A tleap script that builds the chain and sets N, CA, C and O, in Angstrom:
source leaprc.protein.ff14SB
mol = sequence {
  NMET ILE ARG THR ALA ARG SER ILE LEU GLY
  ARG TYR ALA GLY THR ASP ALA GLN ASP VAL
  VAL GLN GLU ALA PHE VAL ALA ALA LEU VAL
  THR PRO ALA LEU PRO SER GLY ASP VAL GLY
  PRO TRP LEU ARG ALA ILE ALA ALA ARG LYS
  ALA LEU ASP TRP LEU ARG GLN SER SER ARG
  ARG ALA GLU GLU PRO LEU PRO GLU HIE ARG
  GLU PRO THR ALA THR PRO ASP SER PRO SER
  ASP VAL ILE ALA VAL ARG ASP ALA LEU GLY
  HIE LEU VAL PRO LEU ASP ARG ALA VAL LEU
  THR LEU VAL ASP LEU GLU GLY LEU SER MET
  ALA GLU ALA ALA ARG ALA LEU GLY SER THR
  THR MET ALA VAL LYS TRP ARG ALA VAL ARG
  ALA ARG ARG ARG LEU ARG ALA LEU LEU GLU
  CYS GLY CALA
}
set mol.1.N position { 18.394 6.884 -2.019 }
set mol.1.CA position { 18.291 5.617 -2.207 }
set mol.1.C position { 18.725 4.635 -1.867 }
set mol.1.O position { 18.290 3.685 -1.215 }
set mol.2.N position { 20.269 5.035 -2.652 }
set mol.2.CA position { 20.911 3.839 -1.312 }
set mol.2.C position { 21.028 3.806 0.005 }
set mol.2.O position { 21.197 2.776 0.657 }
set mol.3.N position { 20.939 4.990 0.477 }
set mol.3.CA position { 21.130 5.152 1.925 }
set mol.3.C position { 19.798 4.544 3.121 }
set mol.3.O position { 19.624 4.003 4.213 }
set mol.4.N position { 19.037 5.184 1.807 }
set mol.4.CA position { 17.685 4.036 2.253 }
set mol.4.C position { 17.919 2.553 2.436 }
set mol.4.O position { 17.832 1.966 3.514 }
set mol.5.N position { 18.195 2.065 1.390 }
set mol.5.CA position { 18.132 0.796 0.789 }
set mol.5.C position { 19.047 0.240 1.930 }
set mol.5.O position { 18.598 -0.577 2.735 }
set mol.6.N position { 19.913 0.544 1.970 }
set mol.6.CA position { 20.888 0.175 2.961 }
set mol.6.C position { 21.142 0.397 4.965 }
set mol.6.O position { 21.917 0.013 5.841 }
set mol.7.N position { 19.749 1.374 4.801 }
set mol.7.CA position { 19.020 1.750 6.299 }
set mol.7.C position { 18.288 0.579 6.451 }
set mol.7.O position { 18.176 -0.010 7.526 }
set mol.8.N position { 17.655 0.134 5.129 }
set mol.8.CA position { 15.972 -0.589 5.217 }
set mol.8.C position { 16.552 -2.087 6.480 }
set mol.8.O position { 16.391 -2.526 7.618 }
set mol.9.N position { 17.638 -2.421 4.548 }
set mol.9.CA position { 18.388 -3.687 4.389 }
set mol.9.C position { 19.000 -4.184 5.923 }
set mol.9.O position { 18.805 -5.385 6.110 }
set mol.10.N position { 19.636 -3.550 6.944 }
set mol.10.CA position { 20.399 -3.693 8.057 }
set mol.10.C position { 21.804 -3.825 7.634 }
set mol.10.O position { 22.237 -3.614 6.502 }
set mol.11.N position { 22.476 -4.205 8.691 }
set mol.11.CA position { 23.921 -4.101 8.155 }
set mol.11.C position { 25.010 -4.929 7.665 }
set mol.11.O position { 26.230 -4.798 7.759 }
set mol.12.N position { 24.065 -6.075 6.959 }
set mol.12.CA position { 24.055 -6.879 6.481 }
set mol.12.C position { 23.719 -6.729 4.980 }
set mol.12.O position { 23.351 -7.594 4.185 }
set mol.13.N position { 23.953 -5.341 4.785 }
set mol.13.CA position { 23.021 -5.264 2.732 }
set mol.13.C position { 23.985 -5.052 2.052 }
set mol.13.O position { 23.554 -4.916 0.907 }
set mol.14.N position { 25.958 -4.842 2.061 }
set mol.14.CA position { 27.014 -5.542 1.125 }
set mol.14.C position { 26.530 -4.621 0.088 }
set mol.14.O position { 25.787 -3.643 0.009 }
set mol.15.N position { 27.100 -5.184 -0.503 }
set mol.15.CA position { 26.711 -4.283 -1.919 }
set mol.15.C position { 24.923 -4.754 -2.290 }
set mol.15.O position { 24.513 -4.418 -3.401 }
set mol.16.N position { 24.215 -5.300 -1.608 }
set mol.16.CA position { 22.749 -6.476 -2.015 }
set mol.16.C position { 22.098 -4.561 -1.845 }
set mol.16.O position { 20.884 -4.549 -2.052 }
set mol.17.N position { 22.726 -2.960 -1.500 }
set mol.17.CA position { 21.312 -2.013 -1.761 }
set mol.17.C position { 21.848 -1.207 -2.681 }
set mol.17.O position { 21.390 -0.095 -2.946 }
set mol.18.N position { 22.913 -1.752 -3.257 }
set mol.18.CA position { 22.682 -1.222 -4.992 }
set mol.18.C position { 22.000 -2.242 -6.239 }
set mol.18.O position { 21.607 -2.190 -7.404 }
set mol.19.N position { 22.132 -2.996 -5.329 }
set mol.19.CA position { 21.350 -4.337 -6.514 }
set mol.19.C position { 19.645 -3.893 -6.646 }
set mol.19.O position { 18.881 -3.799 -7.607 }
set mol.20.N position { 19.509 -3.697 -5.284 }
set mol.20.CA position { 18.082 -2.645 -4.877 }
set mol.20.C position { 17.337 -1.385 -5.590 }
set mol.20.O position { 16.261 -1.165 -6.148 }
set mol.21.N position { 18.840 -0.499 -5.162 }
set mol.21.CA position { 18.838 0.806 -6.148 }
set mol.21.C position { 18.344 0.286 -7.645 }
set mol.21.O position { 17.345 0.532 -8.322 }
set mol.22.N position { 19.026 -0.202 -7.761 }
set mol.22.CA position { 18.890 -0.342 -9.716 }
set mol.22.C position { 17.141 -0.905 -10.034 }
set mol.22.O position { 16.388 -0.514 -10.926 }
set mol.23.N position { 16.806 -2.231 -8.643 }
set mol.23.CA position { 15.270 -2.767 -9.486 }
set mol.23.C position { 14.394 -1.507 -8.991 }
set mol.23.O position { 13.195 -1.471 -9.268 }
set mol.24.N position { 15.001 -0.486 -8.262 }
set mol.24.CA position { 13.671 0.171 -8.101 }
set mol.24.C position { 13.970 1.973 -8.389 }
set mol.24.O position { 13.642 3.003 -7.801 }
set mol.25.N position { 15.142 1.488 -10.199 }
set mol.25.CA position { 14.758 2.288 -10.976 }
set mol.25.C position { 14.083 1.687 -11.952 }
set mol.25.O position { 12.890 1.451 -12.144 }
set mol.26.N position { 15.172 1.461 -12.592 }
set mol.26.CA position { 13.960 -0.123 -12.670 }
set mol.26.C position { 12.209 -0.710 -12.808 }
set mol.26.O position { 11.437 -1.026 -13.714 }
set mol.27.N position { 12.199 -0.652 -11.908 }
set mol.27.CA position { 10.274 -0.479 -11.623 }
set mol.27.C position { 10.039 1.892 -11.642 }
set mol.27.O position { 8.896 2.309 -11.831 }
set mol.28.N position { 11.058 2.821 -11.462 }
set mol.28.CA position { 10.772 3.853 -12.078 }
set mol.28.C position { 10.608 4.300 -13.200 }
set mol.28.O position { 10.389 5.460 -13.548 }
set mol.29.N position { 10.702 3.473 -13.732 }
set mol.29.CA position { 10.602 3.861 -14.558 }
set mol.29.C position { 10.377 3.405 -16.468 }
set mol.29.O position { 10.839 3.699 -17.570 }
set mol.30.N position { 9.088 2.293 -15.664 }
set mol.30.CA position { 8.151 1.587 -16.881 }
set mol.30.C position { 6.770 1.661 -16.336 }
set mol.30.O position { 5.793 1.174 -16.904 }
set mol.31.N position { 6.725 2.737 -14.421 }
set mol.31.CA position { 5.563 2.323 -14.044 }
set mol.31.C position { 4.877 3.345 -15.510 }
set mol.31.O position { 5.536 3.560 -16.527 }
set mol.32.N position { 3.564 3.811 -15.296 }
set mol.32.CA position { 2.902 4.728 -16.365 }
set mol.32.C position { 2.720 5.616 -15.925 }
set mol.32.O position { 2.071 6.243 -16.762 }
set mol.33.N position { 2.896 6.431 -14.760 }
set mol.33.CA position { 1.892 7.816 -13.700 }
set mol.33.C position { 3.688 7.732 -12.783 }
set mol.33.O position { 3.956 7.050 -11.794 }
set mol.34.N position { 5.013 9.057 -13.872 }
set mol.34.CA position { 5.214 9.390 -13.335 }
set mol.34.C position { 4.938 11.093 -12.372 }
set mol.34.O position { 4.099 11.878 -12.812 }
set mol.35.N position { 5.537 11.347 -11.432 }
set mol.35.CA position { 5.511 11.765 -10.841 }
set mol.35.C position { 5.838 13.386 -10.737 }
set mol.35.O position { 6.964 13.878 -10.806 }
set mol.36.N position { 4.216 14.316 -10.498 }
set mol.36.CA position { 4.808 15.642 -10.645 }
set mol.36.C position { 6.339 16.153 -10.284 }
set mol.36.O position { 6.956 15.299 -9.648 }
set mol.37.N position { 7.426 17.914 -10.675 }
set mol.37.CA position { 7.584 17.754 -9.234 }
set mol.37.C position { 8.601 16.867 -8.978 }
set mol.37.O position { 8.980 15.952 -9.710 }
set mol.38.N position { 8.969 17.145 -8.038 }
set mol.38.CA position { 9.861 16.524 -7.004 }
set mol.38.C position { 10.082 15.331 -6.812 }
set mol.38.O position { 9.291 14.853 -5.999 }
set mol.39.N position { 11.229 14.228 -7.427 }
set mol.39.CA position { 11.117 12.487 -7.763 }
set mol.39.C position { 12.064 12.440 -6.393 }
set mol.39.O position { 12.162 11.255 -6.075 }
set mol.40.N position { 12.377 12.802 -5.996 }
set mol.40.CA position { 13.882 12.078 -4.589 }
set mol.40.C position { 12.344 11.709 -4.022 }
set mol.40.O position { 11.939 10.713 -4.622 }
set mol.41.N position { 11.303 12.239 -2.989 }
set mol.41.CA position { 10.633 11.616 -2.102 }
set mol.41.C position { 9.987 9.544 -2.585 }
set mol.41.O position { 10.065 8.426 -2.075 }
set mol.42.N position { 9.522 10.072 -3.601 }
set mol.42.CA position { 8.696 9.264 -4.959 }
set mol.42.C position { 9.533 8.063 -4.807 }
set mol.42.O position { 9.129 6.935 -4.523 }
set mol.43.N position { 11.554 8.678 -5.176 }
set mol.43.CA position { 11.988 6.950 -6.320 }
set mol.43.C position { 11.874 6.628 -4.168 }
set mol.43.O position { 11.217 5.737 -3.628 }
set mol.44.N position { 12.757 7.709 -3.447 }
set mol.44.CA position { 13.008 7.121 -1.513 }
set mol.44.C position { 12.496 5.769 -1.683 }
set mol.44.O position { 13.014 4.656 -1.590 }
set mol.45.N position { 10.537 6.476 -2.144 }
set mol.45.CA position { 9.929 5.282 -1.586 }
set mol.45.C position { 10.026 3.794 -1.992 }
set mol.45.O position { 10.065 2.779 -1.297 }
set mol.46.N position { 10.061 4.025 -3.707 }
set mol.46.CA position { 10.096 3.013 -4.042 }
set mol.46.C position { 11.707 2.050 -3.280 }
set mol.46.O position { 11.677 0.865 -2.948 }
set mol.47.N position { 13.131 3.099 -3.155 }
set mol.47.CA position { 13.879 2.083 -2.522 }
set mol.47.C position { 13.102 1.353 -1.465 }
set mol.47.O position { 13.117 0.124 -1.386 }
set mol.48.N position { 12.432 2.116 -0.668 }
set mol.48.CA position { 12.258 1.650 0.823 }
set mol.48.C position { 11.002 0.369 0.538 }
set mol.48.O position { 10.712 -0.407 1.448 }
set mol.49.N position { 10.229 0.277 -1.049 }
set mol.49.CA position { 9.675 -0.945 -0.787 }
set mol.49.C position { 10.538 -2.219 -1.068 }
set mol.49.O position { 10.809 -2.809 -0.022 }
set mol.50.N position { 11.014 -2.770 -2.131 }
set mol.50.CA position { 11.995 -2.670 -2.641 }
set mol.50.C position { 13.093 -3.382 -1.921 }
set mol.50.O position { 13.686 -4.450 -2.074 }
set mol.51.N position { 13.139 -2.349 -1.047 }
set mol.51.CA position { 14.303 -3.255 -0.121 }
set mol.51.C position { 13.090 -3.850 0.795 }
set mol.51.O position { 13.050 -5.070 0.960 }
set mol.52.N position { 12.608 -3.443 1.087 }
set mol.52.CA position { 11.311 -4.695 1.861 }
set mol.52.C position { 11.134 -6.244 1.095 }
set mol.52.O position { 11.189 -7.365 1.601 }
set mol.53.N position { 10.916 -5.856 -0.225 }
set mol.53.CA position { 10.724 -7.449 -0.599 }
set mol.53.C position { 12.066 -7.661 -1.079 }
set mol.53.O position { 12.030 -7.898 -2.287 }
set mol.54.N position { 12.735 -7.667 -0.812 }
set mol.54.CA position { 14.191 -8.083 -0.655 }
set mol.54.C position { 14.318 -8.406 0.262 }
set mol.54.O position { 14.959 -9.454 0.345 }
set mol.55.N position { 13.994 -7.990 1.130 }
set mol.55.CA position { 14.467 -8.820 3.208 }
set mol.55.C position { 13.132 -9.848 2.839 }
set mol.55.O position { 13.230 -11.070 2.950 }
set mol.56.N position { 12.232 -9.358 2.514 }
set mol.56.CA position { 11.014 -11.171 2.741 }
set mol.56.C position { 11.468 -12.244 1.693 }
set mol.56.O position { 11.017 -13.362 1.942 }
set mol.57.N position { 12.528 -12.129 0.198 }
set mol.57.CA position { 12.675 -12.781 -0.243 }
set mol.57.C position { 14.372 -13.448 0.684 }
set mol.57.O position { 14.716 -14.627 0.609 }
set mol.58.N position { 14.783 -12.894 1.089 }
set mol.58.CA position { 16.570 -12.947 1.334 }
set mol.58.C position { 15.805 -14.107 2.576 }
set mol.58.O position { 16.280 -15.223 2.789 }
set mol.59.N position { 14.424 -13.499 3.369 }
set mol.59.CA position { 14.358 -14.678 4.758 }
set mol.59.C position { 14.077 -16.841 4.452 }
set mol.59.O position { 14.143 -17.842 5.165 }
set mol.60.N position { 13.726 -16.492 2.773 }
set mol.60.CA position { 13.035 -17.325 2.737 }
set mol.60.C position { 14.651 -18.375 2.629 }
set mol.60.O position { 14.864 -19.584 2.731 }
set mol.61.N position { 15.437 -17.305 2.406 }
set mol.61.CA position { 17.183 -18.528 1.473 }
set mol.61.C position { 17.121 -19.116 3.446 }
set mol.61.O position { 16.389 -18.976 4.426 }
set mol.62.N position { 18.232 -19.697 3.118 }
set mol.62.CA position { 18.461 -21.150 3.981 }
set mol.62.C position { 19.263 -20.816 4.545 }
set mol.62.O position { 19.052 -20.688 5.751 }
set mol.63.N position { 21.372 -20.302 3.731 }
set mol.63.CA position { 22.090 -19.351 5.165 }
set mol.63.C position { 21.241 -18.019 5.537 }
set mol.63.O position { 20.052 -17.750 5.364 }
set mol.64.N position { 22.018 -17.489 5.954 }
set mol.64.CA position { 22.236 -16.537 6.540 }
set mol.64.C position { 23.859 -16.191 7.038 }
set mol.64.O position { 24.707 -17.026 7.354 }
set mol.65.N position { 24.004 -14.763 7.004 }
set mol.65.CA position { 25.789 -13.981 7.111 }
set mol.65.C position { 25.770 -14.520 8.520 }
set mol.65.O position { 24.622 -14.212 8.841 }
set mol.66.N position { 26.341 -15.183 9.673 }
set mol.66.CA position { 27.373 -14.818 10.502 }
set mol.66.C position { 27.229 -13.766 11.162 }
set mol.66.O position { 27.858 -12.933 10.509 }
set mol.67.N position { 26.759 -13.216 12.132 }
set mol.67.CA position { 27.469 -11.679 13.065 }
set mol.67.C position { 28.726 -11.128 12.956 }
set mol.67.O position { 29.588 -11.575 12.200 }
set mol.68.N position { 28.879 -10.101 13.738 }
set mol.68.CA position { 30.414 -9.846 13.083 }
set mol.68.C position { 30.539 -9.390 14.713 }
set mol.68.O position { 30.219 -8.274 15.123 }
set mol.69.N position { 31.100 -10.543 15.596 }
set mol.69.CA position { 31.536 -9.981 16.879 }
set mol.69.C position { 32.602 -8.861 16.793 }
set mol.69.O position { 33.615 -8.940 16.098 }
set mol.70.N position { 32.136 -7.420 17.864 }
set mol.70.CA position { 33.225 -6.173 17.965 }
set mol.70.C position { 32.851 -6.362 19.950 }
set mol.70.O position { 31.841 -6.511 20.638 }
set mol.71.N position { 34.046 -6.262 20.146 }
set mol.71.CA position { 34.245 -5.520 21.242 }
set mol.71.C position { 33.653 -4.318 21.304 }
set mol.71.O position { 34.119 -3.504 20.507 }
set mol.72.N position { 31.960 -3.579 22.630 }
set mol.72.CA position { 32.441 -2.704 22.948 }
set mol.72.C position { 33.041 -2.035 23.169 }
set mol.72.O position { 33.785 -2.405 24.078 }
set mol.73.N position { 33.266 -0.869 22.768 }
set mol.73.CA position { 34.395 0.597 23.069 }
set mol.73.C position { 34.401 1.553 23.350 }
set mol.73.O position { 35.335 2.191 23.835 }
set mol.74.N position { 32.271 2.230 22.866 }
set mol.74.CA position { 31.602 3.521 23.106 }
set mol.74.C position { 31.577 3.805 24.032 }
set mol.74.O position { 31.403 2.842 24.778 }
set mol.75.N position { 31.691 5.042 24.703 }
set mol.75.CA position { 30.922 5.330 26.604 }
set mol.75.C position { 29.593 6.368 25.375 }
set mol.75.O position { 29.481 7.056 24.361 }
set mol.76.N position { 28.727 5.583 26.791 }
set mol.76.CA position { 27.486 6.343 25.939 }
set mol.76.C position { 27.055 8.015 25.956 }
set mol.76.O position { 25.875 8.366 25.942 }
set mol.77.N position { 28.392 9.139 25.995 }
set mol.77.CA position { 28.243 10.111 25.026 }
set mol.77.C position { 29.287 10.298 23.890 }
set mol.77.O position { 29.196 11.474 23.540 }
set mol.78.N position { 30.004 9.817 23.339 }
set mol.78.CA position { 31.195 9.078 22.629 }
set mol.78.C position { 30.356 9.187 21.515 }
set mol.78.O position { 29.597 8.221 21.433 }
set mol.79.N position { 30.182 10.270 20.359 }
set mol.79.CA position { 30.809 9.942 19.085 }
set mol.79.C position { 29.490 9.043 17.999 }
set mol.79.O position { 28.461 9.349 17.396 }
set mol.80.N position { 30.500 7.554 18.302 }
set mol.80.CA position { 30.680 6.031 18.185 }
set mol.80.C position { 28.766 5.818 18.799 }
set mol.80.O position { 28.033 4.841 18.947 }
set mol.81.N position { 28.616 7.207 18.983 }
set mol.81.CA position { 26.692 6.324 19.349 }
set mol.81.C position { 26.057 6.371 18.066 }
set mol.81.O position { 25.075 5.635 17.965 }
set mol.82.N position { 26.411 7.152 16.910 }
set mol.82.CA position { 25.861 6.339 15.040 }
set mol.82.C position { 25.951 4.879 15.255 }
set mol.82.O position { 25.105 3.984 15.228 }
set mol.83.N position { 27.273 4.901 15.485 }
set mol.83.CA position { 26.968 3.646 15.581 }
set mol.83.C position { 26.203 2.027 16.745 }
set mol.83.O position { 25.883 0.839 16.741 }
set mol.84.N position { 26.275 2.805 17.242 }
set mol.84.CA position { 25.556 1.893 18.542 }
set mol.84.C position { 23.691 2.203 18.661 }
set mol.84.O position { 22.849 1.972 19.529 }
set mol.85.N position { 23.654 3.037 16.845 }
set mol.85.CA position { 22.230 3.325 17.041 }
set mol.85.C position { 21.892 1.810 15.935 }
set mol.85.O position { 21.083 0.902 15.739 }
set mol.86.N position { 23.606 2.583 15.312 }
set mol.86.CA position { 22.785 1.955 13.760 }
set mol.86.C position { 22.797 0.345 14.079 }
set mol.86.O position { 22.384 -0.394 13.186 }
set mol.87.N position { 23.169 -0.128 15.090 }
set mol.87.CA position { 23.967 -1.280 15.706 }
set mol.87.C position { 22.293 -1.496 15.849 }
set mol.87.O position { 21.626 -2.208 15.098 }
set mol.88.N position { 21.885 -0.878 16.748 }
set mol.88.CA position { 19.891 -1.562 17.354 }
set mol.88.C position { 19.056 -1.682 15.969 }
set mol.88.O position { 18.611 -2.713 15.466 }
set mol.89.N position { 18.953 -0.222 15.439 }
set mol.89.CA position { 17.935 -0.933 14.270 }
set mol.89.C position { 19.207 -1.479 13.300 }
set mol.89.O position { 19.752 -0.782 12.443 }
set mol.90.N position { 19.442 -2.405 13.512 }
set mol.90.CA position { 19.877 -3.732 12.743 }
set mol.90.C position { 19.582 -5.219 13.351 }
set mol.90.O position { 19.753 -6.352 12.899 }
set mol.91.N position { 18.927 -4.572 14.902 }
set mol.91.CA position { 18.475 -5.575 15.021 }
set mol.91.C position { 16.513 -5.572 15.681 }
set mol.91.O position { 16.109 -6.001 16.762 }
set mol.92.N position { 15.935 -5.119 14.881 }
set mol.92.CA position { 14.721 -4.274 14.722 }
set mol.92.C position { 14.234 -5.110 13.441 }
set mol.92.O position { 14.793 -5.292 12.359 }
set mol.93.N position { 12.632 -5.688 14.083 }
set mol.93.CA position { 11.996 -6.197 11.897 }
set mol.93.C position { 12.306 -4.950 10.900 }
set mol.93.O position { 12.869 -3.864 11.037 }
set mol.94.N position { 11.669 -5.628 9.837 }
set mol.94.CA position { 12.844 -5.030 8.380 }
set mol.94.C position { 11.560 -3.331 8.882 }
set mol.94.O position { 11.901 -2.154 8.993 }
set mol.95.N position { 10.206 -3.930 9.051 }
set mol.95.CA position { 9.049 -3.015 8.416 }
set mol.95.C position { 9.127 -1.853 10.187 }
set mol.95.O position { 8.287 -0.988 10.435 }
set mol.96.N position { 10.345 -2.201 11.131 }
set mol.96.CA position { 9.907 -1.179 11.663 }
set mol.96.C position { 11.358 -0.128 11.671 }
set mol.96.O position { 11.436 0.975 12.212 }
set mol.97.N position { 12.418 -0.838 10.913 }
set mol.97.CA position { 12.844 -0.683 10.592 }
set mol.97.C position { 13.036 0.225 9.671 }
set mol.97.O position { 13.940 1.056 9.752 }
set mol.98.N position { 11.879 0.131 8.326 }
set mol.98.CA position { 11.456 0.687 7.571 }
set mol.98.C position { 11.060 1.942 7.728 }
set mol.98.O position { 11.720 2.843 7.209 }
set mol.99.N position { 10.156 2.158 8.313 }
set mol.99.CA position { 9.335 2.833 9.320 }
set mol.99.C position { 9.949 4.203 9.604 }
set mol.99.O position { 9.472 5.313 9.369 }
set mol.100.N position { 11.531 3.751 10.365 }
set mol.100.CA position { 11.869 4.934 11.038 }
set mol.100.C position { 13.523 5.415 10.331 }
set mol.100.O position { 14.147 6.467 10.470 }
set mol.101.N position { 13.778 4.474 9.749 }
set mol.101.CA position { 14.436 5.048 8.761 }
set mol.101.C position { 13.684 6.430 7.368 }
set mol.101.O position { 14.245 7.387 6.834 }
set mol.102.N position { 12.752 6.077 7.277 }
set mol.102.CA position { 12.099 6.612 6.936 }
set mol.102.C position { 10.776 8.076 7.005 }
set mol.102.O position { 10.290 8.748 6.095 }
set mol.103.N position { 10.579 8.098 8.382 }
set mol.103.CA position { 10.305 8.738 8.931 }
set mol.103.C position { 11.277 9.816 9.389 }
set mol.103.O position { 11.384 10.840 8.714 }
set mol.104.N position { 12.339 9.561 11.038 }
set mol.104.CA position { 13.465 9.417 11.705 }
set mol.104.C position { 14.748 10.231 10.644 }
set mol.104.O position { 15.374 11.283 10.776 }
set mol.105.N position { 14.743 9.298 9.724 }
set mol.105.CA position { 16.493 9.450 8.801 }
set mol.105.C position { 15.733 10.468 7.561 }
set mol.105.O position { 16.069 11.613 7.259 }
set mol.106.N position { 14.790 9.774 7.065 }
set mol.106.CA position { 14.416 10.385 5.535 }
set mol.106.C position { 13.234 11.478 5.857 }
set mol.106.O position { 12.463 11.580 4.903 }
set mol.107.N position { 13.044 11.965 6.503 }
set mol.107.CA position { 11.778 13.144 6.843 }
set mol.107.C position { 10.959 13.236 6.351 }
set mol.107.O position { 10.435 14.342 6.223 }
set mol.108.N position { 10.563 12.401 5.957 }
set mol.108.CA position { 9.173 11.916 5.422 }
set mol.108.C position { 8.410 11.799 6.178 }
set mol.108.O position { 8.717 11.337 7.277 }
set mol.109.N position { 6.931 12.225 5.842 }
set mol.109.CA position { 5.755 12.736 7.009 }
set mol.109.C position { 4.977 11.198 7.080 }
set mol.109.O position { 4.798 10.334 6.222 }
set mol.110.N position { 4.632 11.288 8.434 }
set mol.110.CA position { 4.212 9.862 7.751 }
set mol.110.C position { 2.790 9.923 7.560 }
set mol.110.O position { 1.962 9.408 8.312 }
set mol.111.N position { 2.439 10.859 6.064 }
set mol.111.CA position { 1.528 10.243 5.483 }
set mol.111.C position { 2.354 9.258 4.320 }
set mol.111.O position { 2.034 8.236 3.712 }
set mol.112.N position { 3.669 10.181 4.348 }
set mol.112.CA position { 4.340 10.174 2.650 }
set mol.112.C position { 4.886 8.317 3.672 }
set mol.112.O position { 4.543 7.326 3.028 }
set mol.113.N position { 5.496 8.059 4.818 }
set mol.113.CA position { 5.872 6.944 5.191 }
set mol.113.C position { 4.792 5.732 4.289 }
set mol.113.O position { 5.256 4.876 3.536 }
set mol.114.N position { 3.155 5.927 4.606 }
set mol.114.CA position { 2.422 5.213 4.647 }
set mol.114.C position { 2.008 4.742 3.366 }
set mol.114.O position { 1.555 3.622 3.128 }
set mol.115.N position { 2.218 5.797 2.447 }
set mol.115.CA position { 2.137 5.200 1.255 }
set mol.115.C position { 3.227 5.086 0.163 }
set mol.115.O position { 3.222 4.993 -1.065 }
set mol.116.N position { 4.521 5.151 1.510 }
set mol.116.CA position { 5.687 4.671 0.742 }
set mol.116.C position { 5.520 3.138 0.675 }
set mol.116.O position { 5.824 2.360 -0.230 }
set mol.117.N position { 4.715 2.821 2.385 }
set mol.117.CA position { 4.746 0.903 2.715 }
set mol.117.C position { 3.741 0.731 2.701 }
set mol.117.O position { 3.407 0.592 3.877 }
set mol.118.N position { 2.529 0.586 1.787 }
set mol.118.CA position { 1.071 0.322 1.656 }
set mol.118.C position { 0.190 0.121 2.584 }
set mol.118.O position { -0.727 -0.675 2.783 }
set mol.119.N position { 0.879 1.427 3.359 }
set mol.119.CA position { -0.163 1.700 4.663 }
set mol.119.C position { -0.957 2.052 5.735 }
set mol.119.O position { -1.770 2.820 5.220 }
set mol.120.N position { -1.324 1.934 7.343 }
set mol.120.CA position { -2.102 3.363 6.594 }
set mol.120.C position { -1.542 4.893 7.578 }
set mol.120.O position { -0.927 4.358 8.501 }
set mol.121.N position { -1.488 5.867 7.730 }
set mol.121.CA position { -1.189 6.505 8.614 }
set mol.121.C position { -1.180 6.387 10.049 }
set mol.121.O position { -0.052 6.475 10.533 }
set mol.122.N position { -2.320 6.175 11.034 }
set mol.122.CA position { -2.816 5.391 11.517 }
set mol.122.C position { -1.145 4.381 11.961 }
set mol.122.O position { -0.117 4.551 12.616 }
set mol.123.N position { -1.812 3.296 11.067 }
set mol.123.CA position { -0.653 2.170 11.688 }
set mol.123.C position { 1.061 2.609 11.425 }
set mol.123.O position { 2.063 1.961 11.726 }
set mol.124.N position { 0.992 3.427 11.015 }
set mol.124.CA position { 2.538 3.927 10.235 }
set mol.124.C position { 3.239 4.535 11.620 }
set mol.124.O position { 4.345 4.406 12.146 }
set mol.125.N position { 1.763 5.419 12.003 }
set mol.125.CA position { 2.568 5.860 13.930 }
set mol.125.C position { 2.377 5.257 14.109 }
set mol.125.O position { 3.477 4.742 13.904 }
set mol.126.N position { 1.568 4.157 14.566 }
set mol.126.CA position { 2.683 3.183 15.808 }
set mol.126.C position { 2.528 2.516 15.852 }
set mol.126.O position { 1.795 1.919 16.640 }
set mol.127.N position { 3.353 2.040 14.705 }
set mol.127.CA position { 4.874 0.946 14.651 }
set mol.127.C position { 5.765 1.952 14.480 }
set mol.127.O position { 6.952 1.627 14.530 }
set mol.128.N position { 5.389 3.565 14.211 }
set mol.128.CA position { 6.788 4.823 14.882 }
set mol.128.C position { 6.946 4.782 16.493 }
set mol.128.O position { 8.066 4.404 16.839 }
set mol.129.N position { 5.951 5.130 17.677 }
set mol.129.CA position { 6.079 4.439 18.648 }
set mol.129.C position { 6.681 3.691 19.420 }
set mol.129.O position { 7.628 3.824 20.195 }
set mol.130.N position { 5.593 2.358 18.925 }
set mol.130.CA position { 6.875 0.664 19.041 }
set mol.130.C position { 7.549 0.784 18.637 }
set mol.130.O position { 8.310 1.009 19.578 }
set mol.131.N position { 8.462 0.894 17.289 }
set mol.131.CA position { 10.100 0.949 16.243 }
set mol.131.C position { 10.512 1.917 18.199 }
set mol.131.O position { 10.842 1.421 19.277 }
set mol.132.N position { 10.377 2.692 17.975 }
set mol.132.CA position { 11.185 3.780 18.556 }
set mol.132.C position { 11.232 2.940 20.697 }
set mol.132.O position { 12.180 3.108 21.463 }
set mol.133.N position { 10.511 2.501 20.884 }
set mol.133.CA position { 10.965 2.143 21.949 }
set mol.133.C position { 11.502 0.718 21.931 }
set mol.133.O position { 12.011 0.408 23.008 }
set mol.134.N position { 11.525 -0.202 21.029 }
set mol.134.CA position { 11.776 -1.018 21.362 }
set mol.134.C position { 13.713 -0.624 20.605 }
set mol.134.O position { 14.679 -1.375 20.744 }
set mol.135.N position { 13.705 0.695 19.886 }
set mol.135.CA position { 15.143 1.116 20.095 }
set mol.135.C position { 15.734 0.977 21.050 }
set mol.135.O position { 16.572 0.117 21.321 }
set mol.136.N position { 14.888 2.821 22.370 }
set mol.136.CA position { 15.310 2.484 23.264 }
set mol.136.C position { 16.053 1.268 24.181 }
set mol.136.O position { 17.182 1.081 24.635 }
set mol.137.N position { 15.117 0.750 24.186 }
set mol.137.CA position { 15.691 0.005 25.132 }
set mol.137.C position { 16.950 -1.046 24.501 }
set mol.137.O position { 17.862 -1.623 25.092 }
set mol.138.N position { 16.641 -1.023 23.319 }
set mol.138.CA position { 17.923 -1.975 22.956 }
set mol.138.C position { 19.408 -1.425 23.136 }
set mol.138.O position { 20.498 -1.916 23.434 }
set mol.139.N position { 18.990 -0.356 22.859 }
set mol.139.CA position { 20.103 0.944 23.412 }
set mol.139.C position { 20.873 1.329 24.952 }
set mol.139.O position { 21.986 1.633 25.380 }
set mol.140.N position { 19.521 1.099 25.431 }
set mol.140.CA position { 19.246 1.467 26.939 }
set mol.140.C position { 20.460 -0.621 27.599 }
set mol.140.O position { 20.969 -0.752 28.712 }
set mol.141.N position { 20.495 -1.477 26.725 }
set mol.141.CA position { 20.866 -2.512 27.176 }
set mol.141.C position { 21.776 -3.027 26.777 }
set mol.141.O position { 22.432 -3.915 27.321 }
set mol.142.N position { 21.999 -2.332 25.355 }
set mol.142.CA position { 23.972 -2.601 24.876 }
set mol.142.C position { 23.935 -2.890 23.575 }
set mol.142.O position { 24.893 -2.700 22.825 }
set mol.143.N position { 22.240 -3.620 23.027 }
set mol.143.CA position { 22.778 -4.479 22.232 }
set mol.143.C position { 22.686 -4.776 20.462 }
set mol.143.O position { 23.327 -5.697 19.956 }
savepdb mol mol.pdb
quit
């Protein structure tokens, strides 16, 4: 759940991911309908929704953290490609980042991600296609 929250919140998450997970646990405990079987995807979906709520609330705040300045040190085929992808994900809009996190990183199906985000399966499919294109463009230009 923390990994899901951090992925959606982006590179400025800090300890906010832990707060989001705590809110997700509280929401899960007070829900009248608990799922049967494996509750992992259900809890990650709640964490994803809480992270999106946090981003909506934080966008209304007046202050924003300063971006980190780092010199590019990675070559395209180096192990630090993971860092480049994480940085590029941070430049995506929160909903695109949430879709890619749930589908590509967490392994949820499009239908499961749609339920987690309160959207339709087709909308999530289209958003995933566009988000992957944006991510590719960001990686190619070195953002």
